[in-house]
C-alpha positions as CSV (number, residue, x, y, z in Angstrom):
1,M,-14.8,6.0,4.6
2,F,-11.8,4.0,5.5
3,A,-8.3,4.1,4.1
4,S,-6.4,1.0,5.1
5,F,-4.6,0.8,1.8
6,M,-8.0,1.8,0.3
7,A,-8.4,4.7,-2.1
8,L,-9.0,8.3,-1.2
9,A,-12.6,9.2,-1.8
10,S,-13.1,6.5,-4.4
11,T,-10.2,7.9,-6.3
12,L,-6.6,6.6,-6.5
13,E,-4.1,8.6,-4.4
14,I,-0.7,8.5,-6.2
15,L,2.2,10.2,-4.5
16,T,4.8,10.9,-7.2
17,S,8.4,11.6,-7.8
18,I,9.9,11.9,-11.3
19,Y,12.8,9.8,-12.5
20,L,14.6,9.8,-15.8
21,I,15.2,6.2,-16.8
22,S,17.9,5.1,-19.1
23,S,17.9,1.5,-20.5
24,E,21.6,1.4,-19.7
25,T,21.2,2.1,-15.9
26,N,17.8,0.5,-15.3
27,T,18.3,-2.3,-12.9
28,L,15.2,-4.2,-14.2
29,Q,16.8,-5.8,-17.2
30,E,14.6,-6.2,-20.2
31,N,13.3,-9.6,-21.2
32,P,13.0,-9.4,-25.0
33,D,10.1,-11.9,-24.9
34,A,8.1,-9.7,-22.5
35,V,4.8,-8.4,-23.9
36,L,4.3,-4.7,-23.4
37,A,1.3,-2.5,-24.1
38,P,1.3,-1.0,-27.6
39,R,1.8,2.5,-26.2
40,S,3.8,3.2,-23.0
41,S,2.4,5.2,-20.1
42,Y,4.9,8.0,-20.9
43,Q,3.8,8.2,-24.5
44,T,0.1,8.2,-23.6
45,V,0.5,11.1,-21.2
46,W,2.8,13.1,-23.5
47,E,0.5,12.8,-26.4
48,M,-2.4,14.1,-24.3
49,F,-0.6,17.4,-23.9
50,A,1.9,17.7,-26.7
51,E,-0.4,19.7,-29.0
52,Q,-1.5,22.2,-26.3
53,S,-0.8,25.8,-26.9
54,E,1.1,27.9,-24.3
55,S,-2.1,29.5,-23.1
56,E,-3.8,26.1,-22.7
57,R,-0.9,24.9,-20.6
58,D,-1.0,28.0,-18.4
59,S,-4.7,27.4,-17.8
60,F,-3.5,24.5,-15.7
61,L,-2.5,27.0,-13.0
62,Q,-6.1,28.2,-12.5
63,D,-9.6,26.8,-12.1
64,V,-8.6,23.2,-12.8
65,F,-9.8,21.4,-9.6
66,P,-13.4,20.0,-9.7
67,S,-16.0,21.4,-7.4
68,G,-15.9,18.3,-5.2
69,F,-12.1,18.5,-4.7
70,L,-11.2,18.5,-1.0
71,W,-8.1,20.1,0.4
72,G,-6.6,18.5,3.5
73,T,-3.6,17.1,5.3
74,S,-2.7,13.7,6.5
75,T,-0.7,11.8,9.1
76,G,-0.1,8.2,10.1
77,A,-0.7,6.7,13.5
78,F,2.8,5.4,14.1
79,N,4.3,8.8,13.1
80,I,2.4,11.0,15.5
81,E,0.5,9.1,18.2
82,G,3.2,7.9,20.6
83,A,1.9,6.1,23.7
84,W,3.2,2.9,22.1
85,A,2.4,0.6,25.0
86,E,-0.1,2.7,27.0
87,D,-3.8,2.2,27.7
88,G,-3.8,-1.4,26.5
89,K,-2.2,-0.9,23.1
90,G,-0.4,-3.9,21.6
91,E,3.0,-3.9,19.9
92,S,3.2,-3.3,16.2
93,I,6.0,-4.4,13.8
94,W,7.2,-0.8,13.6
95,D,7.5,-0.7,17.4
96,Q,9.6,-3.8,17.4
97,F,11.6,-2.7,14.4
98,G,12.6,0.5,16.1
99,H,13.3,-1.1,19.5
100,E,15.7,-3.6,17.8
101,G,17.8,-0.7,16.5
102,H,17.0,-0.9,12.8
103,V,16.1,2.8,12.5
104,H,18.6,5.6,11.9
105,L,20.3,6.7,15.2
106,N,18.2,4.0,17.0
107,Q,15.2,6.3,17.0
108,T,11.8,5.1,18.1
109,A,8.2,6.5,17.9
110,D,7.5,5.7,21.5
111,V,6.5,9.3,22.1
112,A,6.6,10.8,18.6
113,C,4.3,13.9,18.5
114,D,2.5,12.6,21.6
115,S,-0.8,13.1,19.7
116,Y,-2.5,10.4,21.7
117,Y,-2.5,12.8,24.6
118,K,-2.8,16.0,22.6
119,T,-5.8,15.4,20.4
120,S,-7.6,18.6,21.3
121,Y,-4.5,20.8,20.8
122,D,-3.7,19.1,17.5
123,I,-7.1,19.8,16.2
124,Y,-6.8,23.4,17.4
125,L,-3.7,23.7,15.3
126,L,-5.3,21.9,12.4
127,R,-8.2,24.4,12.3
128,G,-5.6,27.1,11.7
129,L,-4.8,25.5,8.4
130,H,-8.5,25.6,7.3
131,P,-8.5,22.1,5.8
132,Q,-11.6,20.5,4.4
133,L,-10.4,17.0,5.4
134,Y,-7.9,15.3,7.6
135,K,-6.6,11.8,6.7
136,F,-5.3,9.8,9.6
137,S,-4.7,6.1,10.2
138,V,-6.0,3.8,12.8
139,S,-3.4,1.8,14.7
140,W,-4.6,-1.8,14.3
141,S,-2.8,-2.9,17.5
142,R,-4.2,0.0,19.5
143,I,-7.8,-1.2,19.1
144,L,-7.1,-4.9,18.7
145,P,-3.9,-5.5,20.6
146,A,-3.5,-9.1,19.4
147,G,-4.8,-8.3,15.9
148,T,-8.1,-10.1,16.4
149,K,-11.5,-9.2,17.9
150,K,-10.9,-11.7,20.8
151,T,-9.4,-8.7,22.6
152,I,-10.8,-5.3,22.0
153,N,-9.1,-2.3,23.7
154,S,-12.0,0.1,24.6
155,K,-9.6,2.9,25.5
156,G,-8.1,2.8,22.0
157,V,-11.6,2.8,20.4
158,D,-12.5,5.8,22.6
159,Y,-9.5,7.7,21.4
160,Y,-10.5,7.4,17.7
161,N,-14.1,8.1,18.5
162,R,-13.0,11.4,20.2
163,L,-10.8,12.2,17.3
164,I,-13.6,11.7,14.8
165,D,-16.1,13.6,16.8
166,N,-13.8,16.5,17.4
167,L,-12.9,16.7,13.7
168,L,-16.6,16.8,12.7
169,D,-17.3,19.5,15.4
170,S,-14.5,21.5,13.7
171,D,-16.1,21.1,10.2
172,I,-13.2,18.9,9.1
173,E,-14.1,15.7,7.2
174,P,-12.3,12.6,8.6
175,M,-10.7,10.3,6.2
176,V,-9.5,7.0,7.7
177,T,-6.6,4.8,6.7
178,L,-7.2,1.4,8.1
179,F,-3.7,0.0,7.6
180,H,-0.6,2.2,7.3
181,W,2.1,-0.5,7.5
182,D,2.0,-1.0,11.3
183,L,0.8,-4.6,11.5
184,P,0.3,-6.0,15.0
185,Q,3.4,-7.9,16.0
186,A,1.1,-10.7,17.2
187,L,0.1,-11.3,13.6
188,Q,3.6,-11.0,12.3
189,A,4.6,-13.8,14.7
190,L,2.2,-16.0,12.8
191,G,3.7,-15.2,9.5
192,G,2.2,-11.7,8.8
193,W,1.3,-11.1,5.2
194,Q,3.0,-14.4,4.2
195,N,0.3,-16.3,6.0
196,E,-3.0,-16.2,4.1
197,S,-4.9,-16.4,7.4
198,I,-4.2,-12.7,7.7
199,I,-6.8,-12.0,5.0
200,D,-9.6,-13.0,7.4
201,A,-7.9,-11.2,10.2
202,F,-7.8,-8.0,8.2
203,V,-11.4,-8.4,7.0
204,S,-12.5,-8.9,10.6
205,Y,-10.6,-5.8,11.7
206,A,-12.0,-3.7,8.8
207,D,-15.5,-5.0,9.7
208,F,-15.0,-3.8,13.3
209,C,-13.9,-0.4,12.1
210,F,-16.8,0.0,9.6
211,S,-19.3,-0.9,12.2
212,T,-17.7,1.3,14.9
213,F,-16.7,4.4,13.0
214,G,-18.5,4.1,9.7
215,D,-21.6,6.1,10.7
216,R,-19.4,9.3,10.8
217,V,-16.6,8.5,8.3
218,N,-17.3,8.8,4.6
219,Y,-13.9,8.0,3.2
220,A,-11.6,5.0,4.0
221,G,-8.6,3.3,2.5
222,Y,-5.7,1.1,3.1
223,G,-2.1,1.3,1.7
224,T,0.7,-0.7,0.4
225,G,4.2,-0.4,1.8
226,Q,7.4,-1.9,3.0
227,H,10.2,-1.6,5.7
228,P,9.3,-3.8,8.7
229,P,9.4,-6.7,9.3
230,G,12.6,-6.5,7.3
231,I,12.7,-9.9,5.6
232,T,16.2,-10.5,4.2
233,E,16.6,-14.2,3.6
234,P,17.3,-15.6,0.1
235,G,13.6,-16.0,-0.5
236,A,13.0,-12.2,-0.1
237,A,11.9,-11.9,-3.8
238,S,9.3,-14.6,-3.5
239,Y,8.3,-13.1,-0.2
240,K,7.4,-9.8,-2.0
241,V,5.4,-11.7,-4.7
242,G,3.4,-13.6,-2.1
243,V,2.9,-10.7,0.2
244,A,1.6,-8.5,-2.6
245,H,-0.7,-11.2,-3.7
246,T,-2.1,-11.6,-0.2
247,I,-2.6,-7.8,0.2
248,L,-4.6,-7.6,-3.0
249,K,-6.8,-10.5,-2.0
250,A,-7.4,-8.8,1.4
251,H,-8.3,-5.6,-0.4
252,A,-10.8,-7.4,-2.6
253,K,-12.5,-9.0,0.3
254,V,-12.7,-5.8,2.4
255,W,-14.1,-3.9,-0.6
256,H,-16.8,-6.5,-1.1
257,L,-17.5,-6.5,2.6
258,Y,-18.2,-2.8,2.6
259,N,-20.1,-2.9,-0.6
260,D,-22.4,-5.7,0.5
261,K,-22.8,-4.9,4.2
262,Y,-22.3,-1.2,4.8
263,R,-22.5,1.0,1.6
264,S,-26.3,1.2,1.4
265,Q,-26.5,2.6,4.9
266,Q,-23.3,4.5,5.3
267,L,-22.9,5.7,1.7
268,G,-19.2,5.8,2.1
269,K,-16.3,5.2,-0.3
270,V,-13.4,2.8,0.2
271,G,-10.4,2.0,-1.9
272,L,-6.7,1.1,-2.1
273,V,-4.1,3.8,-1.7
274,L,-1.2,3.4,-4.0
275,N,2.2,5.1,-3.8
276,S,4.2,5.5,-7.0
277,D,7.0,7.4,-8.7
278,W,6.7,8.7,-12.2
279,A,9.4,7.7,-14.7
280,E,10.2,9.2,-18.0
281,P,12.8,8.0,-20.6
282,K,16.1,9.8,-20.4
283,T,16.0,10.0,-24.2
284,P,12.4,10.1,-25.4
285,S,13.5,9.1,-29.0
286,S,15.1,5.9,-27.7
287,S,12.7,3.0,-27.8
288,E,14.9,1.2,-25.3
289,D,14.6,4.0,-22.8
290,V,10.8,4.3,-23.4
291,R,10.5,0.6,-22.6
292,A,12.7,0.9,-19.6
293,A,10.5,3.7,-18.2
294,E,7.4,1.7,-18.8
295,R,8.9,-1.3,-17.1
296,Y,9.8,0.8,-14.1
297,L,6.2,2.1,-13.9
298,Q,4.7,-1.3,-14.2
299,F,6.9,-2.6,-11.3
300,M,6.2,0.5,-9.2
301,L,2.4,1.0,-9.8
302,G,1.2,-1.7,-12.2
303,W,2.0,-4.4,-9.8
304,F,-1.0,-3.3,-7.6
305,A,-3.0,-1.2,-10.0
306,H,-3.2,-3.5,-13.0
307,P,-5.0,-6.4,-11.2
308,I,-7.6,-4.0,-9.8
309,F,-8.2,-1.5,-12.5
310,V,-7.3,-3.4,-15.7
311,N,-8.0,-7.1,-15.9
312,G,-7.5,-8.8,-12.6
313,D,-4.0,-10.0,-13.6
314,Y,-0.5,-8.7,-13.1
315,P,1.3,-6.8,-15.9
316,D,2.8,-9.1,-18.5
317,V,6.2,-7.4,-18.2
318,L,6.3,-8.2,-14.4
319,K,5.3,-11.8,-14.9
320,A,7.9,-12.2,-17.6
321,Q,10.6,-10.6,-15.5
322,I,9.9,-12.9,-12.5
323,Q,9.9,-16.0,-14.8
324,E,13.3,-14.9,-16.2
325,E,14.6,-14.4,-12.6
326,E,13.3,-17.9,-11.8
327,K,15.3,-19.4,-14.6
328,S,18.4,-17.5,-13.5
329,L,18.0,-18.6,-9.9
330,E,17.4,-22.2,-11.0
331,R,20.6,-22.2,-13.1
332,C,22.5,-20.6,-10.2
333,W,21.3,-23.0,-7.6
334,T,21.9,-25.9,-9.8
335,C,25.6,-24.9,-10.1
336,L,26.0,-24.2,-6.4
337,C,24.2,-27.4,-5.4
338,W,22.1,-25.6,-2.8
339,Y,19.2,-28.0,-3.2
340,W,19.6,-31.6,-4.4
341,V,17.0,-34.1,-5.3
342,D,17.2,-37.6,-6.8
343,S,19.4,-37.4,-9.9
344,S,16.6,-38.6,-12.1
345,A,14.3,-35.7,-11.0
346,K,14.5,-32.1,-12.0
347,R,16.2,-29.8,-9.5
348,S,14.0,-27.3,-7.8
349,S,13.8,-25.2,-4.7
350,P,11.2,-24.1,-2.2
351,M,11.7,-20.5,-3.4
352,L,11.0,-21.4,-7.0
353,R,7.9,-23.3,-6.0
354,E,6.6,-20.2,-4.2
355,Y,7.2,-18.2,-7.4
356,R,5.3,-20.7,-9.5
357,Q,2.4,-20.9,-7.1
358,A,2.1,-17.1,-7.0
359,L,2.3,-16.8,-10.8
360,N,-0.1,-19.6,-11.4
361,T,-2.7,-18.2,-9.1
362,C,-2.2,-14.5,-9.8
363,K,-5.8,-13.7,-10.9
364,V,-7.4,-11.4,-8.2
365,S,-11.1,-11.4,-7.8
366,V,-12.5,-7.9,-7.3
């Protein structure tokens, strides 16, 4: 099954760190008009375990994983493959990002772990860990150098076929991530995730992967992330809103593609892989800190999880925050006279129009 920001084995993979959030230091300032859930995520989790005895809590250390739980390890194509421009591979945004000197000490992944040329040896090492599964990502630009099926790189396809077959021969379940942030640079040149045409490009790419590798892969996903292409202009906030919305719509279309076209034959599982930190209030008895922690979680995880797993819409607190920022920006830009229209008309800006468009069309069909 494929993971291109899709979920791990039909479950949600959440990588966590823990933060203590104080309302005094939280950079996401509270909008008093925002509508929050009656109970915060922190309170809900705490109340699940607050009444447990010491022995019940200790039982967590043993016999808690379900029988179908799979132990494994994971990598990303850009992190390990190397061979960044060999055998017909196209450039990715990460390749360009590194070559332009944006990475610490001007490092690149041109060689990385050289796994492209060391597949057999890497699997030999992997067998020594005795994993049940191995999650790896497919480099979109290695198999489709220009991002579309107009040009298919057969050597790149052969590489992933060998990897999958060698894993199965070693009794290791392959789990495939279809997209791990390394967008083909050719698609970024057209606007990347800001351009909604990328939705169809991603669906076409996923369709190719499902049809090519899906007979041997039971788990697939795709992820959400940031870093390249490094958008920094004043519209960066609306950039994030629009990009996130496009990613969610792409996820929905790919999920339906697999469900309608491949699931009955391949019996695989696909989903969105989300990364999130866990936040707790610095002072649990402080309602302000509790709300600040909840706000943090909604911006970190709810932004993507809420539309998919709750009601197809973004969290109320996120929408309220963006609307408040819109008002602040509108006031600021009016004072600085960045954007003037006829004096009889209301002042506006391209950025604000993008915000409004995203907010007014935020329902995601899944």
